C-alpha positions in Angstrom: -46.6 -25.7 54.2 -46.7 -24.5 57.7 -45.6 -21.0 56.6 -48.5 -20.9 54.1 -51.0 -21.9 56.8 -49.4 -19.3 59.1 -50.0 -16.7 56.4 -53.6 -17.7 56.1 -54.1 -17.7 59.8 -52.8 -14.2 60.1 -54.9 -13.0 57.1 -58.1 -14.3 58.6 -57.2 -13.0 62.1 -57.1 -9.5 60.6 -60.8 -9.7 60.0 -61.6 -11.4 63.3 -61.7 -15.0 62.1 -59.9 -17.7 64.1 -58.8 -20.5 61.8 -57.9 -22.8 64.7 -61.5 -22.5 66.0 -62.8 -23.2 62.5 -60.6 -26.4 62.1 -61.7 -27.6 65.5 -65.4 -27.0 64.8 -65.2 -28.7 61.4 -63.4 -31.7 62.9 -66.3 -32.3 65.3 -69.0 -32.1 62.6 -70.0 -35.5 61.3 -71.4 -36.0 57.8 -73.3 -39.2 57.0 -72.0 -41.0 53.9 -74.5 -43.0 51.9 -73.6 -46.6 51.3 -75.7 -46.8 48.1 -73.3 -44.8 45.8 -71.0 -47.8 45.8 -73.3 -50.3 44.0 -75.9 -48.0 42.3 -78.4 -48.7 45.1 -79.0 -52.3 44.2 -78.5 -53.6 47.7 -78.5 -57.2 48.9 -82.2 -57.8 49.7 -83.5 -58.7 46.3 -82.4 -59.2 42.7 -84.1 -57.1 40.0 -84.2 -53.7 38.5 -84.7 -50.5 40.5 -88.3 -49.1 40.6 -90.3 -46.6 42.5 -88.8 -43.4 41.2 -85.3 -44.7 41.7 -82.9 -44.7 38.8 -79.2 -44.7 38.1 -77.6 -44.0 34.8 -74.3 -45.2 33.5 -72.3 -48.4 33.5 -68.9 -47.5 34.8 -67.0 -50.7 35.7 -66.3 -51.8 39.2 -69.6 -51.5 41.1 -69.5 -53.5 44.4 -71.2 -56.8 44.0 -71.4 -58.0 47.6 -71.0 -56.7 51.1 -67.3 -57.4 51.3 -66.6 -55.4 48.2 -68.9 -52.5 49.3 -67.2 -52.3 52.7 -63.7 -52.4 51.1 -64.7 -49.6 48.8 -66.1 -47.6 51.7 -62.8 -48.1 53.6 -60.8 -46.7 50.7 -63.2 -43.8 50.3 -63.1 -43.0 54.0 -59.3 -43.0 53.9 -59.4 -40.0 51.6 -61.8 -38.0 53.6 -60.7 -35.7 56.5 -62.7 -35.0 59.6 -65.5 -37.0 61.0 -68.0 -39.2 59.2 -71.1 -41.4 59.8 -72.4 -44.2 57.6 -76.0 -44.1 56.2 -77.4 -47.6 55.4 -80.6 -48.5 53.5 -82.8 -51.3 54.6 -82.1 -53.1 51.3 -78.6 -53.8 52.4 -79.1 -56.7 54.9 -76.3 -59.2 55.1 -77.8 -62.7 55.4 -76.1 -65.9 56.4 -75.7 -68.4 53.6 -79.1 -69.8 52.6 -81.0 -67.3 54.7 -83.5 -64.7 53.3 -86.4 -62.8 54.8 -88.6 -60.1 53.2 -88.3 -56.5 54.0 -91.1 -56.6 56.6 -89.3 -59.3 58.6 -85.8 -57.8 58.8 -84.2 -57.9 62.2 -81.1 -56.3 63.8 -79.1 -59.5 63.3 -79.3 -59.0 59.5 -77.3 -55.8 60.0 -74.9 -57.0 62.6 -72.0 -56.9 60.2 -72.7 -53.3 59.5 -72.6 -52.6 63.2 -69.3 -54.5 63.4 -67.9 -52.4 60.5 -69.0 -49.2 62.1 -67.7 -49.9 65.6 -64.3 -50.9 64.3 -64.0 -47.6 62.5 -65.7 -45.4 65.1 -68.6 -44.5 62.9 -72.1 -43.6 63.9 -74.9 -45.2 61.8 -78.0 -43.9 60.2 -80.8 -45.9 58.5 -83.6 -45.7 55.9 -86.5 -47.9 55.1 -86.4 -49.0 51.5 -89.9 -48.5 50.1 -89.1 -49.2 46.5 -87.7 -51.9 44.1 -90.1 -54.5 45.5 -93.0 -56.4 44.0 -95.3 -54.7 46.4 -94.1 -51.3 45.2 -94.4 -52.0 41.5 -97.3 -49.7 41.0 -95.5 -46.9 42.7 -97.6 -47.0 45.9 -96.6 -48.2 49.3 -97.7 -46.6 52.6 -100.6 -44.8 50.8 -101.8 -47.8 48.8 -105.6 -48.3 48.6 -105.1 -52.0 49.6 -104.7 -52.4 53.3 -102.6 -55.6 53.1 -100.0 -53.7 51.0 -100.0 -50.8 53.4 -99.6 -53.2 56.3 -96.5 -54.8 54.7 -94.8 -51.4 54.4 -95.9 -50.5 57.9 -94.3 -53.7 59.2 -91.2 -52.8 57.2 -90.9 -49.4 58.8 -91.4 -50.7 62.3 -88.7 -53.3 61.7 -86.5 -50.4 60.6 -87.1 -48.6 63.8 -86.0 -51.7 65.8 -82.9 -51.9 63.7 -82.2 -48.2 64.2 -82.5 -48.6 68.0 -80.0 -51.5 67.7 -77.6 -49.3 65.7 -77.8 -46.5 68.3 -77.3 -48.8 71.3 -74.3 -50.5 69.7 -72.6 -47.4 68.4 -73.4 -45.1 71.4 -74.8 -42.3 69.2 -78.4 -41.6 68.1 -79.5 -43.0 64.7 -81.4 -40.9 62.2 -84.1 -43.0 60.6 -85.5 -41.3 57.5 -88.8 -42.3 55.8 -89.3 -41.5 52.2 -91.9 -43.1 49.9 -92.2 -42.9 46.1 -96.0 -42.8 46.1 -97.8 -40.7 43.5 -99.5 -40.7 40.1 -98.2 -40.1 36.6 -101.3 -38.3 35.5 -103.8 -36.0 37.2 -105.3 -37.9 40.2 -109.0 -38.1 40.9 -108.4 -37.9 44.6 -105.5 -36.1 46.2 -106.8 -36.2 49.8 -107.4 -39.9 50.2 -103.8 -41.1 49.5 -102.4 -38.5 51.9 -104.9 -39.5 54.6 -103.8 -43.1 54.2 -100.2 -42.1 54.3 -100.7 -40.2 57.5 -102.6 -43.1 59.1 -99.8 -45.4 58.1 -97.2 -43.1 59.6 -99.3 -42.9 62.8 -99.3 -46.6 63.1 -95.6 -46.8 62.6 -94.9 -44.2 65.3 -97.3 -45.9 67.6 -95.0 -49.0 67.8 -93.1 -47.3 70.6 -89.4 -46.5 70.5 -86.7 -44.7 72.4 -86.7 -41.2 71.1 -83.3 -40.6 72.6 -81.9 -43.4 70.4 -83.8 -42.9 67.2 -84.6 -39.6 65.4 -87.4 -40.5 63.0 -87.5 -38.1 60.1 -89.9 -37.6 57.2 -88.6 -36.7 53.7 -90.7 -34.9 51.1 -90.4 -34.7 47.4 -92.0 -32.5 44.6 -92.3 -35.3 42.0 -90.5 -38.4 40.7 -90.1 -40.4 37.5 -93.5 -41.9 36.7 -95.3 -39.8 39.3 -95.0 -36.4 37.6 -98.4 -35.1 38.3 -98.9 -35.9 42.0 -96.6 -36.9 44.9 -98.3 -38.0 48.1 -95.5 -37.0 50.4 -95.2 -33.4 49.2 -93.3 -30.7 51.1 -96.5 -29.3 52.6 -97.5 -32.8 53.8 -94.1 -33.5 55.2 -93.7 -30.3 57.1 -97.2 -30.4 58.6 -97.1 -34.1 59.5 -93.6 -33.8 61.1 -94.6 -30.6 63.1 -97.9 -32.2 64.3 -96.3 -35.5 65.4 -93.1 -34.2 66.9 -90.7 -35.9 64.5 -88.0 -34.4 62.4 -88.3 -33.0 58.9 -85.7 -34.0 56.3 -85.0 -31.7 53.4 -83.3 -33.0 50.3 -82.1 -30.1 48.1 -83.1 -32.0 45.0 -86.7 -32.5 46.1 -88.2 -29.1 45.3 -89.1 -27.0 42.3 -86.1 -25.8 40.3 -86.3 -22.3 41.7 -86.6 -23.4 45.3 -83.5 -23.6 47.4 -83.1 -25.4 50.8 -80.6 -22.7 51.9 -83.6 -20.3 52.1 -85.7 -22.7 54.0 -83.2 -23.5 56.8 -83.7 -20.4 58.8 -87.4 -20.9 59.0 -87.0 -24.5 60.0 -84.5 -23.7 62.7 -86.9 -21.1 64.2 -89.5 -23.8 64.9 -87.6 -27.1 65.2 -84.9 -28.3 67.6 -83.2 -30.3 64.9 -83.4 -30.5 61.1 -82.1 -33.2 58.8 -80.6 -32.7 55.3 -79.8 -34.9 52.3 -77.3 -32.9 50.3 -77.2 -33.7 46.6 -77.1 -31.8 43.3 -80.2 -31.5 41.1 -79.7 -30.9 37.4 -83.1 -29.7 36.2 -84.8 -32.3 38.5 -83.9 -34.6 41.4 -81.1 -36.2 39.4 -78.9 -36.9 42.4 -75.6 -35.7 40.8 -72.4 -35.6 42.9 -72.2 -32.6 45.3 -70.0 -29.8 44.0 -68.7 -26.8 45.7 -71.4 -24.7 44.1 -73.3 -21.7 45.3 -76.2 -23.6 46.9 -73.9 -26.0 48.8 -71.9 -23.1 50.1 -75.1 -21.2 51.1 -76.5 -24.2 52.9 -73.3 -24.4 54.9 -73.5 -20.6 55.6 -77.0 -21.0 57.0 -75.9 -23.8 59.3 -72.9 -21.9 60.6 -74.2 -18.4 60.8 -77.3 -19.6 62.8 -75.1 -21.5 65.2 -76.8 -24.8 64.2 -73.8 -27.1 63.6 -75.2 -29.5 66.3 -78.9 -29.0 65.2 -78.6 -29.8 61.5 -77.9 -33.4 60.7 -76.1 -33.6 57.4 -76.1 -36.6 55.1 -75.1 -37.0 51.4 -77.5 -38.6 48.9 -76.6 -39.1 45.3 -75.7 -42.0 43.0 -73.8 -41.8 39.7 -73.0 -44.9 37.8 -71.3 -43.0 35.0 -68.1 -42.2 36.9 -65.8 -44.0 39.3 -68.0 -44.5 42.3 -65.3 -44.0 45.0 -64.4 -40.7 43.4 -68.0 -39.7 43.6 -68.1 -40.4 47.3 -64.8 -38.5 48.0 -65.6 -35.5 45.8 -69.0 -35.0 47.4 -67.8 -35.4 51.0 -64.8 -33.1 50.6 -66.9 -30.5 48.9 -69.5 -30.5 51.7 -66.6 -30.1 54.2 -65.1 -27.4 52.1 -68.4 -25.5 52.1 -68.6 -25.8 55.9 -65.0 -24.6 56.3 -65.7 -21.6 54.1 -68.7 -20.8 56.2 -66.7 -21.2 59.4 -64.1 -18.7 58.0 -66.7 -16.0 57.4 -67.1 -13.1 59.8 -70.9 -13.6 60.0 -71.5 -11.2 62.9 -69.8 -8.4 61.0 -71.7 -9.1 57.9 -75.0 -9.2 59.8 -74.2 -5.8 61.4 -73.6 -4.3 58.0 -77.0 -5.6 56.8 -78.8 -4.3 59.9 -77.2 -0.9 59.6 -78.1 -0.7 55.9 -74.5 -0.9 54.7 -75.4 -3.1 51.8 -72.7 -1.7 49.5 -70.0 -2.5 52.0 -71.5 -5.9 52.6 -71.4 -6.8 48.9 -67.8 -5.5 48.6 -66.5 -7.4 51.6 -68.3 -10.6 50.7 -66.6 -10.5 47.3 -63.2 -9.8 48.8 -63.6 -12.8 51.1 -63.9 -15.1 48.1 -60.2 -14.6 47.4 -59.0 -15.2 50.9 -56.7 -18.3 51.4 -59.2 -20.7 52.7 -57.5 -23.4 50.6 -54.5 -23.2 53.0 -56.8 -23.8 56.0 -58.3 -26.7 54.2 -54.8 -28.2 53.5 -54.0 -27.8 57.2 -57.3 -29.5 58.2 -56.4 -32.4 55.9 -52.9 -32.7 57.3 -54.1 -32.9 60.8 -56.6 -35.6 59.8 -53.8 -37.6 58.1 -55.4 -37.3 54.7 -54.0 -36.2 51.4 -54.7 -32.5 51.1 -54.7 -31.9 47.4 -55.6 -33.5 44.1 -53.0 -36.3 44.6 -55.8 -38.2 46.4 -57.1 -39.1 42.9 -53.9 -41.0 42.3 -55.1 -43.4 45.1 -58.4 -43.8 43.2 -56.6 -44.6 40.0 -54.4 -47.2 41.7 -57.4 -48.8 43.4 -59.3 -48.9 40.1 -56.4 -50.6 38.4 -55.7 -53.1 41.2 -59.3 -53.8 42.5 -62.2 -52.4 40.5 -61.0 -53.5 37.1 -60.9 -57.1 38.2 -64.7 -57.1 39.0 -66.2 -58.6 35.9 
């Protein structure tokens, strides 16, 4: 095994790439794993069906039914992931004491204390998201842009509560918490008024930000979307709204690569964002014809996103999180496949001689650039990946799936 890595190391060294530096860099890059893949984003706040543009498909057995099962599943998934991770929690995952319940606008840090305990024991940073969906006050698909002030006020209180929880997360874990706001608001058919809802949304966001918070502890981000189920004609929080609002208020933009038109790619947007923003946040997913939240593959767009992060020296400026939920397959496998693929994409980017390729482009040597890029695809990056996994104490090859099959047989199959 070491001989194979030595061969790869020498092969890359011949083109000026240091595999040891690549492994070290990747080891220090945290990716935030989303808790909601484990239970199809049902959460623990309320019973009932998903609503507000959120939908899972499939009925694969073994979904987590309570916090203990979800945390056990996360532990198993983390054990099969090399490198460094964070944990991304949605506000619909409070853990109440027996007999206790509060609505989303009254959530407090204490309702997430067990998540903090879980994270601290494992050395994980925490990120957070308000849950503006699957609630009686979101049944018509409107939240922070709702015409009724009392409904907007409820969701404003919810988001402010989430900022307080995010501050708590950051203080307890010793690392800043990214708190990302996304709303499902929009209309199924052509709206009579496009400006009014966006004005109400902006005013609501202004009120949320006015609550006062420590910006060194909490990075507030705003996530846009092109459309959603039931809001096909108009989405209040469009890309243009999100970018302009974030820029004008000094908060972070979050780009989800499933939230744009089919011919748009986030990889092409990152360089522009990095020119004008200190930090940018990502939700990496896989859209199949629309924002379908499929498991992340090692596909061209995932690799190109990673290339943009690495070639622009932005590994500490782009905050990466995963965001997908597939109930048609083993949920732990979905977590592991997506995480390992995002890391593989970053490793391939770190093993690319970007400076040389840029020089070829600037000098007009586009024929050589194409040829060398294609040659690089057959370089032994897999041996570097295997070494990265070995150093992380994680199974390096497909044998990790044997662990999933055993866990399914011994744990998941017994959840009925």
